[in-house]
C-alpha positions, -999 to 999 in steps of 0.1 A, spaced: -393 189 -40 -383 195 -74 -368 170 -98 -331 183 -98 -331 184 -60 -345 148 -63 -316 139 -84 -292 155 -64 -305 140 -29 -306 101 -48 -269 105 -61 -261 115 -25 -281 88 -13 -267 60 -36 -230 74 -25 -239 73 14 -212 49 30 -237 16 36 -235 -5 72 -205 -25 64 -184 6 62 -194 22 92 -170 15 123 -163 26 159 -129 43 168 -111 21 196 -101 41 225 -69 27 237 -37 43 252 -13 26 232 -30 46 204 -14 81 218 19 64 227 22 53 194 18 87 181 43 104 206 68 80 194 66 89 159 65 129 169 95 123 189 110 103 161 105 126 136 88 98 113 60 99 90 33 70 85 15 61 54 -15 55 76 -18 93 87 -7 108 55 -30 87 36 -57 88 57 -61 53 57 -99 43 76 -76 16 97 -53 39 115 -69 43 147 -72 7 150 -38 -1 139 -19 25 161 -42 13 192 -26 -23 186 11 -7 184 19 -12 147 23 12 116 34 13 80 63 36 81 67 62 53 103 74 42 117 97 21 94 127 35 60 134 31 56 151 0 52 131 -32 62 140 -67 33 124 -84 -3 133 -87 -26 103 -84 -60 110 -84 -66 85 -53 -42 99 -30 -42 123 -1 -4 126 2 7 160 1 22 165 -34 49 191 -47 87 196 -46 101 174 -18 131 183 9 165 163 3 161 128 17 172 124 55 204 104 56 194 93 95 159 84 85 168 44 82 182 46 118 153 62 134 130 37 117 150 8 133 149 25 167 112 31 166 107 -6 154 125 -17 179 107 5 208 74 -13 193 90 -48 196 76 -51 158 90 -86 146 75 -77 111 81 -40 97 67 -26 65 78 4 48 68 23 21 75 58 7 63 88 -14 74 84 -50 108 106 -55 105 112 -97 131 140 -85 159 117 -74 184 95 -99 177 64 -78 140 72 -68 152 65 -35 163 26 -37 193 36 -16 173 49 11 150 17 12 182 -5 11 193 16 38 163 13 59 161 -25 55 198 -28 66 196 -9 96 163 -32 107 183 -58 100 210 -49 123 190 -36 150 161 -66 149 179 -96 141 155 -121 125 128 -91 118 109 -98 86 107 -68 64 80 -60 37 89 -29 15 60 -13 -3 77 5 -34 69 30 -61 78 20 -98 110 36 -101 99 50 -138 107 16 -150 146 14 -144 161 -18 -133 190 -6 -114 167 11 -84 148 -22 -83 183 -42 -80 192 -19 -54 163 -27 -30 163 -66 -38 200 -68 -30 192 -58 6 170 -89 11 135 -75 19 113 -107 29 82 -94 7 81 -70 -22 53 -54 -27 43 -27 -57 7 -22 -61 -13 -24 -94 -40 0 -77 -64 -5 -103 -74 -19 -140 -56 -7 -170 -82 13 -187 -84 34 -155 -46 40 -155 -49 76 -173 -80 89 -147 -67 70 -116 -29 71 -119 -16 96 -149 19 95 -143 24 58 -138 18 29 -165 -1 -4 -162 23 -28 -180 55 -4 -166 41 -20 -130 35 -56 -143 69 -55 -154 86 -46 -123 69 -75 -103 76 -97 -127 113 -88 -124 113 -94 -86 99 -125 -89 125 -139 -109 155 -123 -91 177 -140 -72 165 -125 -38 133 -144 -43 110 -125 -23 72 -130 -15 61 -109 -42 28 -91 -33 6 -62 -50 -28 -45 -44 -59 -32 -58 -86 -10 -51 -124 -16 -62 -151 6 -65 -133 35 -89 -155 21 -119 -136 -8 -131 -158 -39 -147 -158 -76 -136 -143 -85 -163 -112 -62 -163 -107 -71 -125 -102 -105 -138 -78 -96 -165 -57 -80 -141 -56 -108 -116 -46 -128 -143 -16 -103 -152 -5 -103 -114 -6 -140 -113 14 -143 -148 41 -115 -132 48 -136 -103 28 -121 -79 18 -143 -49 5 -123 -23 -29 -99 -33 -46 -73 -12 -84 -61 -27 -99 -31 -6 -126 -7 -13 -117 27 -25 -128 54 -1 -126 91 -15 -101 106 12 -110 144 2 -130 164 -22 -104 170 -45 -97 131 -54 -116 110 -73 -151 100 -64 -163 66 -56 -181 49 -83 -198 23 -60 -194 5 -25 -183 -32 -32 -204 -56 -6 -185 -77 11 -200 -107 -3 -185 -94 -35 -148 -90 -20 -155 -127 -7 -159 -137 -43 -132 -123 -56 -110 -138 -30 -120 -172 -42 -113 -167 -76 -79 -151 -69 -70 -182 -47 -85 -203 -77 -58 -190 -98 -31 -199 -75 -27 -170 -51 -9 -180 -22 -21 -150 1 -54 -131 -6 -70 -105 17 -99 -92 2 -126 -73 19 -139 -34 26 -111 -24 52 -83 -41 36 -53 -21 26 -19 -28 13 -2 -35 47 -33 -42 69 -23 -74 90 3 -75 66 22 -102 90 -6 -124 91 -12 -123 55 24 -129 42 37 -158 63 60 -181 43 83 -206 52 120 -194 56 135 -213 29 116 -197 5 126 -159 12 
């Protein structure tokens, strides 16, 4: 084998998924029932659109993260496989369909996210609020987490969402400041932090949550700085997971972070004062969210 081929083989081997990232696909009839329900309700999930590695497990368990405002995003984040382009107008009936699907699934904790809709004057905030309202009407007592875009840094859309009183307001920082131009070219590190800070300071007082991917080339000192920035912004719930390249067009994985390193980051985050920290190779923003975001009712 010549030197070039040896180098190529070494590179492939170095990025081959390690044992801790291999898992079986659960066989459960609930998986097919949930897919059928979503298709019949004309609903999208981020589980499917973003090719989440936990999709099969969550579907088999009867849970999903609803993706509103269509399935086409106006941004081109380099880590994401959600379709990009010119989206269709929002569907005003979507909030009711989400609420009906959640009722059929007997959910007591619902996570709602969206594509980024920079084409809309309010960034889709009105539909977020309508979906929260529909869920509360259809499922009294339900707890609701919304994973929102940055609304281009505009304050009024955020106020619209917060006025609907979600229990948890989630916005992902995704990565460290240095990597934003490569990973999130249409987003801004400071803008995301400002959104989280505004949510934490609002009269609604939701649990403020954020998440980051590791394995994109970040340095330990940068992760520490990001955790400090998140905590200072009022974020109290945190998710840390392994970045996995969803397709060939997306950014490649820089390295696979071992489970024990995720454990260390969890301990560091808890020591900073975070209330809830989920940290591990398969952790994603809404994975087992209902378990990680429990809070006394008086604090939401």
